[in-house]
C-alpha positions in Angstrom: 5.1 5.4 6.6 6.2 4.0 2.9 4.2 1.0 1.6 5.9 -0.7 -1.2 3.7 -2.7 -3.5 5.9 -5.6 -4.9 3.2 -6.5 -7.3 4.0 -9.6 -9.6 7.1 -8.2 -11.1 9.4 -11.1 -11.8 12.0 -8.9 -10.0 9.8 -9.9 -6.8 9.5 -13.9 -7.5 10.4 -16.2 -5.0 13.9 -15.0 -3.4 13.5 -11.8 -5.4 10.9 -10.9 -2.7 12.9 -11.5 0.3 16.1 -9.7 -1.2 13.7 -6.6 -1.7 11.7 -6.9 1.8 15.5 -7.5 3.4 16.2 -4.0 1.8 13.1 -2.6 3.3 14.0 -3.6 6.5 17.6 -2.4 6.1 16.4 1.3 5.1 13.7 1.3 7.6 16.2 0.6 10.3 18.9 3.1 9.0 16.1 6.1 8.4 13.6 5.3 11.3 10.9 5.4 8.5 8.3 2.7 8.8 8.7 0.7 5.4 6.2 -2.2 4.9 6.5 -4.8 2.1 3.0 -5.4 0.3 3.5 -8.8 -0.9 2.0 -11.8 -2.5 0.2 -14.3 -0.4 2.7 -16.7 -1.6 5.7 -14.8 -0.2 4.2 -12.9 2.9 4.7 -15.8 5.7 8.3 -16.7 4.6 9.1 -12.7 5.0 7.4 -12.3 8.1 9.0 -15.7 9.8 12.3 -14.3 8.4 12.6 -10.8 8.9 10.1 -10.3 11.8 9.1 -7.0 9.9 5.1 -6.0 9.3 4.0 -7.5 6.0 1.0 -6.6 4.3 -0.8 -8.6 1.5 -1.9 -7.0 -2.0 -5.6 -7.9 -1.5 -7.7 -10.5 0.4 -11.5 -11.7 -0.3 -14.5 -11.5 1.6 -14.8 -15.0 2.5 -13.4 -15.8 5.9 -13.5 -19.4 6.5 -15.8 -22.3 5.2 -16.4 -24.3 2.2 -14.6 -21.8 -0.4 -11.8 -22.5 -2.5 -9.2 -20.2 -4.1 -9.8 -17.1 -2.0 -7.3 -15.3 0.4 -9.1 -15.0 3.8 -7.9 -12.1 6.1 -8.5 -14.0 9.1 -6.3 -16.8 7.8 -3.8 -14.3 7.2 -3.9 -12.8 10.4 -3.5 -16.1 12.2 -0.4 -16.6 10.2 1.0 -13.4 11.9 0.7 -11.1 8.5 0.0 -7.3 9.6 -2.6 -6.2 6.8 -4.1 -5.9 3.4 -4.4 -3.6 0.5 -8.1 -3.5 -0.7 -9.4 -2.1 -4.2 -5.9 -1.2 -5.7 -6.4 -0.1 -9.5 -5.2 -3.2 -10.6 -7.5 -5.2 -8.6 -10.7 -3.6 -8.3 -13.3 -4.9 -5.7 -17.0 -3.7 -5.9 -18.0 -1.4 -3.3 -20.5 -3.8 -1.8 -17.7 -6.2 -1.2 -15.2 -4.0 0.3 -18.2 -3.1 2.9 -18.7 -6.7 3.5 -14.9 -7.4 3.9 -14.4 -4.4 6.3 -17.9 -5.4 8.2 -16.2 -9.1 8.8 -12.4 -8.3 9.3 -10.0 -9.4 12.0 -9.9 -6.3 14.7 -5.9 -5.9 14.5 -5.2 -6.7 10.7 -4.9 -3.6 9.1 -6.8 -2.4 5.8 -5.6 0.0 3.1 -8.4 0.8 1.2 -7.4 2.3 -2.3 -9.0 4.9 -4.2 -8.7 6.7 -7.3 -10.6 9.9 -7.4 -12.2 12.8 -5.5 -15.7 11.4 -7.1 -14.9 7.8 -5.3 -14.2 9.9 -2.1 -17.3 11.6 -2.1 -19.4 8.9 -3.3 -19.1 5.3 -1.9 -15.9 5.8 -0.2 -17.3 8.5 2.3 -18.5 6.4 5.0 -15.9 3.5 5.1 -13.7 3.6 8.1 -10.5 1.6 7.3 -7.0 2.0 8.9 -5.5 4.0 6.1 -6.6 5.4 2.8 -4.4 5.4 -0.3 -5.3 7.8 -3.2 -3.9 6.5 -6.2 -5.5 8.1 -9.7 -5.0 5.2 -12.0 -3.4 7.6 -14.8 -0.2 8.0 -12.9 0.3 4.4 -11.8 3.8 3.3 -13.1 4.2 6.7 -14.6 8.5 7.4 -14.0 8.0 11.1 -15.3 4.9 12.3 -13.9 3.1 11.8 -10.4 -0.1 12.9 -8.6 2.1 15.0 -6.4 3.7 16.8 -9.4 0.3 17.1 -11.6 -2.6 17.0 -9.2 -1.3 18.1 -5.7 -4.5 20.0 -5.2 -6.4 16.9 -5.0 -4.1 15.4 -2.7 -5.0 18.0 -0.1 -8.7 17.6 -0.9 -8.7 14.0 -0.2 -6.9 14.6 3.5 -9.7 17.1 4.2 -12.2 14.6 3.3 -10.9 11.9 5.7 -9.6 14.0 8.8 -9.6 10.9 10.8 -7.9 8.7 8.7 -4.2 8.6 7.5 -3.9 9.2 3.9 -1.2 7.6 1.7 -0.2 9.2 -1.7 0.7 7.0 -4.4 0.6 6.8 -8.4 4.0 7.9 -10.4 5.8 8.8 -6.8 9.4 8.7 -8.1 11.4 11.7 -6.3 12.1 13.0 -3.0 10.1 16.1 -4.0 7.0 14.2 -4.7 7.1 12.8 -1.1 7.9 16.3 0.4 4.9 17.8 -1.5 2.8 14.8 -0.5 3.3 15.4 3.2 3.2 19.3 3.4 -0.4 18.8 2.0 -1.3 16.4 4.9 -0.4 12.9 3.8 1.1 10.6 6.5 3.0 8.4 3.8 3.3 7.1 0.6 2.4 3.8 -1.6 5.1 3.5 -4.2 5.9 0.3 -6.4 7.7 0.8 -9.8 10.2 3.4 -9.1 11.8 1.0 -6.6 10.8 -2.6 -7.8 12.4 -2.3 -11.2 15.1 0.1 -10.1 18.9 -1.2 -10.9 19.7 -0.2 -7.0 16.5 -0.5 -5.1 18.3 0.3 -1.9 19.6 3.8 -3.1 16.4 4.6 -4.4 14.4 3.5 -1.4 16.9 5.8 0.7 16.5 8.6 -1.3 12.6 8.6 -0.7 12.8 7.7 2.7 15.1 10.9 3.2 12.2 13.1 2.5 10.3 12.1 5.8 
C-alpha cells in the first residue's frame, strides 16, 4: 500500500491534484499495488467522482455535525464517498485527547490513519488507540530527499511494528528510493506514506513506478 500526501504543494492545486491522482490510478492498475491519494478536502470529491479510486483526506476534525463552522467532518466526508483520513500528521498536529475524541465518534467504514513521530509516542498516548493504520514518520526526515527513516533508523521501524501487532504500519519521512521501501517491508511494515519525492518530481509517474516496483 502506498499513500501519497498531496499536501499544499502548488503542483497539486486544482487540475494538478486530478492529474496526479490519475497517475496514482494508472500506476496502481499497472503494478497491482494499492495507491491512495491523500488530498485537500477541496479536491477530494472531484477526484472520487472522476476516477472512482480510494481517496483520503489530509485531516478531519472532532465535530461530526451541528452548529460549527470551518471544520471538516468525517461523517460528511463519508457521506460524499471519501474513504478515510490521516490524523496527526507532523505538519498538522492534534492533541492526544482530541484524537481519542475523534476516533470515539468516527464513521464505521471511514478509515483512520494515525501518524506518530517517535517510539515514545507509541509507548505513551498512542499505545491504546485503535485506528485502521498507523503511519510512523519521524519529523526530522520529512521532506528529506537524501536521508530517510529507513536508511537512518530502521531499528525503530521494527520496534514500532512490534508495538502494534494487530495494526498495519506504514513508514514515512524521507522515503525516496526502492531500497527504502524494501527495508521497510522487510521490517514488517505493510506500506509507505510518501509525498515530496513524488509530488515534486519532474516525472511523478516514473518515480511512483520505481517505488511501487519494490512491493
